[in-house]
N, C-alpha and C positions, 0 to 999 in steps of 0.2 A: 859478293853482296852489293858492292858499290856499282858494279857493272849492271846488275839487275835493276837497281834503283834508277840508274841513268836510262836504261832501256824503257822502264815504265814511264819515266818522265817524258821521254821522247814520244812514247805512245800517246800519252795524254795531250802533249802539245800538238801532235798531228790531228787529234780529234777536235781540239779546241779551234785549230785553224780551219778545219773542215766545216765545223758548225758556223764559224764566222763567215766563211765563203757562202754557205748555204743560206744564211740569213740575208747576206748581200744579194744573192740571186733572187730570193723571195721578195725583198724590198724593191728590186729593180724589174720585177716581172711586168708591171704595168708600163714601165718605161720601155721595156723591150717590145711590148705590144705596139706602143706608139711609134717606135723606131721602124718597125716593119710597116711597109706601106699597105694599108688595107685596100684591097681591090677584089671585090666579089667575083667579077667576071674572070680575072686572071687566076684567082684561087680555084674556082670551079674548073676552068680550062686545064690548069696544071694537074689537078687531081684526076680528071678524065683522061688526059694524055698518059699519065702514069698507068692507069688501068689498061689503056689501049696497048701500051708497050708490053705489059704482062700477057695480055690475051692474044695479040696478033703477031708480034715479032719476037716474043719471049725475051726481050732485052731487059733483064732485071736491073742492071746498073742504071739505065736511063729511067726506069720506073722509080727507083729510089730517089734519083735526083729530082724528079718532078713531084714526088710526094713531099720532099723537103721544100721545094719552091711553093707548093700549095700552102704549107704552113707559114712560110715567109710572107705570103700575100694575105694571111689572116684566116686560113682554113682552120677549123676546130683542131687544136694542136694534138689532143690525145688520139684522134682519128688519123690525122695525117702522119704523125710520127710513129704511131703503132704500125701502120702499114709499111712504113720505111724500115722499121726495126725487124718486122717479120720477114720481109724480103731480104734484108741483109743477113739475117741468120740462116735463111734458106740456102744462101751461097757461101756460108761460113765466113762472112765478113764480120767477125765478132767485135773488132775494134770500132768499126762504123756503127754497129748496133748499139754498143755501149755508149758511144758519144751521143747518139740520138736519144737514148734512154735518159741521159742527164739533161738533154734539152727539154724532153717532155717533163722532167721533174721541175725544171725552171718555171714551167707554167702551172705548177701546183699538183702534178700527178703524185699520188700518195699511196697507191694500193699495192703493197708488197705481195698480197695474195695472188694478184693477177699474174705474177711472174711464175706461178705454178702451172699456168696454162701451157699446154704442149707447144704453142707457137713461140713462147718467150723463154722456155726453160733453159735453153742453151746459154742465156746470159749468166746463169749461175756458174758457168765454167770460166768466166772471164776473171782475171786478177783483180779487177776493180769492183767485183760484185758486192763485197762487204761495204765499200764506200757508197755505192748506189743504194744499197739496202738502208744504210744509215740516213742518207738524204731523204728517201721515201718515208722512213719512220719519223724523221723530224718534221717533214711536211704534214704528216698525219697528226702529230702532236700539236703543231701550230694551228692546224685546221680545227681540231677539237677544242683547243683552248679558246679560240676566237668565237666559236659557234655553239658552245654549250650554254651560253647565257641567252635565255629567251628574249631578253631586252634588246639583243643585237639583231634579231630577225628583221629583215627588210623585205617588204612586198613592193616590188618595183613595177610600176604601171605606165611609165612614160612612153613606152613603145605603142601603147594603144592609141593615145591621142595623136602621136606622130602618124600612125596608120590612117586615122580618119582625116587628118589634114591632107595627106597625100591622096587619099581616095577622092576627096572633094575636088582637089585641084585636077586630078586625072579625068574627072567627069566632064571637065570643060574642054578637053582636048579631043581631036578626031584621030590624029595619026598615032599608030601604035608606038612608034619610036618616042614620041613626046610623052605618052603615058608612062612608058618604061623609064624614061629619064626622071620623071617625077617620083615614081616609087623608089628608084635607086637613090636619088639625092635626098628626098624628104623623109623617107622611111628607113631604108637599110643603112645608109651611111650616117644618119643621125642616131642610129639605134644603140641600145645597150650591148654589152658583151653577151648578155643572155640571148638577145635577138640574133647576134652574130653566130653564136653556137647553134641555136635552133635552126638557122638557115642552112648551115652546112651539114647538120646532122639529119634534118628531116625534109628539107626542100632540095632533094639531091640532084635534081635536073637543072638547078640554077634559077636565076632571077626570072627568066622567061616563063618557067613553069608557074611561078607565083603570079606574075602579071596576067598571063593568059587565063589562068583559072579565075582570078578575082574579077577581071573585066568581063568574062563570059558568064559570071554568076552574080551579077549586080543585084538582081531581085533578092537573092538569098542574103547578101551582105547588107542591103538596105533593111532586110527583115530581122537582122540580129543587133542592130544598133541599140535599141532599147534594152535588149537582154544583156548586152555588154555593160551598159551603165548599171543595171541592177546587180549583176555579178560583182562588179567592182565595189559597190556600196556594201555588199554582204561580206566582204573580206575580213572585216573587223571581228567576225565571229570565230575565226580560226584560232584565236588565242586559246580558247577553251580546249581545242583538240591538241594543240601543242603541249599544253600543260599535262594532258592525259598521257601523251606519248612519253613525256619526261618521267612519268611515274612508272611506266612499264618496260621501257627500253633502257637497258643499262648504258650510261654514258652517251645518251642521245645528243645529237648535234642538230642544229637548225640552220640550214643554208639559206641563202637568199632565194626568193621566188621572183622569177621574171615572167610577166604576163605579156604575151606577144599575139600578133595576128598572123596566122599562116594561111595555107591554101588546102586545108583538109588532108594533110598527110600525117598528122599526129595530134592527139589531145594533150599528151605530156611526155616529157623525157627529162633526163638529167645530164649535166655536163660537169666539168671541173669547177664551174662557177656557180652552180646551184640548180634548182628545179626550174624547168621551162614549160610553161603552160600555153597551149594554143587556144586562145579565147574565142576563136571563130566557131568552135564546136558547141558553144553555149547558145541555146535558143529560148524562145518563149512561144506562147500560143499563136502569135501572129507571124511567125517565121515560115516562109514557104519552103519547107524541107523537100517537097516533091521536085524542086528545081535542082537538087543535088544528084550526083551519081548514086545509084542504088546502094553500093557497098558502103557509102559514107553515111547513109541515113541510120545505119546501125550504131554509129559512133556518137552522133549528136545527143545532147541531153539538156534538160532544164537546168537553170541556175542552181537549184537545190542539190544537184549531183556534183557540183564543182568541189565542195569540200572532200568528197570521196576521192576525186582525182588528185587533189593537192596532197592528201595524206598518203595515198598509194605511191605517188612519185617520191615523197619524202622517205618512205620505208625503203625504197630502192637505194637510197644513198647509204643505208646501213648494211646492205647485203653483199655477200660474196657472189659475184655473177660470173665466175670464171668457168663454170661447167657449161659448155655450149650444146650438150645433147638436148634432145627434146624433153627428156625427163627432168634434167637440171633446170632448164629454162622454164618449164611448166611449174616447178615447185617455187622458183623465184617469183614468178608472176602471181601464183596462187597465194603464196605467203604474204605478199604485199596486199592482196585483197583481204586476206583473213585478218591481218593485224589492223588494217584500216577499219574493218568491221568492228573489231574490239574497241576502237577509238571513237568512231563516228556513229556506229550502228549500221543496220542493213542499208545497202544502197537504195536511194530513192530518186528516181524510179529504178526498178530492178533492170540491169542490163540484159540484152537479148541472149547473151551467152549463158546467163544464169537460167533464164526461162526455158530455153531450148535444152540446156544441159539437164535440168531436173526432169524434163519430160522424156529424155532419151538416154538416160545415164548409162545403162548397161551396154547398149549398143556403142555408145561413144567410147567407153573405156575399153571395150573389146578391140576396137580399131586402134586406140591409143597404145595399147600394149605391144602392138606389132611394129611400132615406130619409135620406141623408147630411146634408141641410140642414134637416131637421125640427127644431123646438124642442120638439115633443111627443115624449117618449121612451117612451111606452107600448109594451109588448112587448119593450123593450130594456133599460131600467133600472128596477128595482123591480117594476113592475106589468105585467100582461098581460091581454088581453081574453079573453072566454069561448071564442072560436074557437081561440085559441092554447093555452089550457088543455086543451081537448079533444084537441089534436094532441100533447100531452105537452111543449109548449114551456115550459121552466123560466124562472123569473125571472132577470134580470140577464145575459142572453146578451151584452150589450155588454161585460161584463167579460172574456168569453172573446175576442171579436173584438179588443178594445183590447189585451189581453195579447199576442195574436199580433202585432199591429202594432208595439207597443212593443218587444217582443223582437226582431222583425225589424230595426227601426231601429237598435237597440243593436248587434246582431250584425253588421250591415252597415256600421257606422261604424268608421273607422280610429281616430279619437280618441274613446275611451270616455268621458273626462271631459266633453268637449263634448257628446257624445250624452246624457249624464245631464242636463246643463244644458238642452239642447233639449227633452227630454221633461218636465222640470219646468216650464219656461216656454214653453208651446206658443204660438208666434206664428202659425204657419200649419199647421193640421192636415192639409190636403191635401198639403203638402210632406212631412210626417211619413209619411203613408200611402204616397206615391210612393216615398220613399227606403227604406221598410221592405221593399219588393219583395214585399209580401204578395199583391198582385194577381197577380203573376207566379207566386207559389207556388200560389195557388188555380187558376190556369189550367193548371198542371201536374198537378193531381189527376185 
C-alpha cells in the first residue's frame, strides 16, 4: 500500500511539474516569437525551398529542415510545423515529429482532434503521446478560460491605418523596389500577429504578390477607402451577434479579430491567434469592381455583408476540421454559413453561390455526389477551372451544398442542442448527409 501511495504521489508530482512547464511555455510564447527574427522574405523562401526539396529532389530531411527554418523566421507556426511533422512521420522519424509537435504547442496549438487525421495519427504511437495530449488539452482549457468572457473580445484594426499610410507613401515613389520597401517596412513589419498569420496563410507567393497586385489595382483600392472607413465604424454592432452565439453555442469562445488589407486572396480565415479578415473585399457603390480579375468580383461585398463574414469565421474556430474529403469540408463550410444565418439572418446581399445554387440545385448535387471522397476541392471551394468559369459556375458552391445539408440535419433533429454539437464536431460526414435527408429532397425536385 505504501508503495502504491508513493507511486501515485510521483505520478501527481510529474503532472504538476508538467503543468508548470506548460504554463511557462505559454507565458514565454510571445518572448519566443520576439527572439525569432521575423523576416518575411526568408520565411517565404525557406517554406518554398522545403516544398521544392519534396517535389524535385525528394529530399525529405532537407525539406523538414527548411520548414523549421520557415517557422523560425516567423512563418505561421501551425502551417510550418505541421508540414515538418507530416514529413517526419512519413519517414518514421517519430522522435523528430514529437519534438516538433511540442514546439507547435508552445505557440498555442490546442486541437487534440487534429491528431486523428491520417497524417498525424502515428504520433499516438510515441511514448510521449500522453504528455503531448495533456499539453494540448491544457492549451485548450487556457484558451477557453481567457476567451469565454465577451468583455475580453478585441477587434484589432491598427493594420488598416498602417496599410493606408504605406499606400500613400508608395504612391510618391516610381521605382518598384522603393514601393516594395515601403510596404515591407511600414505595413508588414509594423503589423500585428494577425497580419503576420494572414500573410503566410493567404498571400502564399510572398510580399511581391501583394505589392504587384496593389500597385496594379490602385483605382480599385482608391475606390474602397471610404468603404473601409464605413465598415470599421459599423463594427460596434457585432456585440449583438456575439451575445446570440453565446446563447446557442455551448462553451462559446470569442477570439481576437484582426482586420487587415490583403490582395484579394481571401475574405477571411483563422489562425491560432484569432479570426483574420481581409477588408479589401468590402466595397461600396463607388468602387470600380470592374478593374478586378473576374473571379474576384464574385467575392467582394458591401459593408452590410461584413457581419456575415465575421460570424462565419468565428464558427470555424469551434469546428472539427480534420476531415479533408470534399464531403467533410463542404459540411464544415456549410455549417458555418448555416449557424451564421441563425445568428445574423440571411446574408445581405445574397452570395452568388447561393443564387446559382438555388437555380441549379439538382444538377449541382448530382455532380457533387461523384466527388465526395476527393481531397482536391477545385470547382467546389475557393477556385474553379476554366471550363466551369465559362459555364458561369461561381466560386464556393460547396458552401451552398453544405448549408443545405447542415440546415436539413438541424431541422430533422429532435434534439437541437445535440444537433449543434454534431455539426461542430463532425465525426461521420456521411451520417450527417444521410440524416439531413438532403438526398431525398433532391430526388423530389
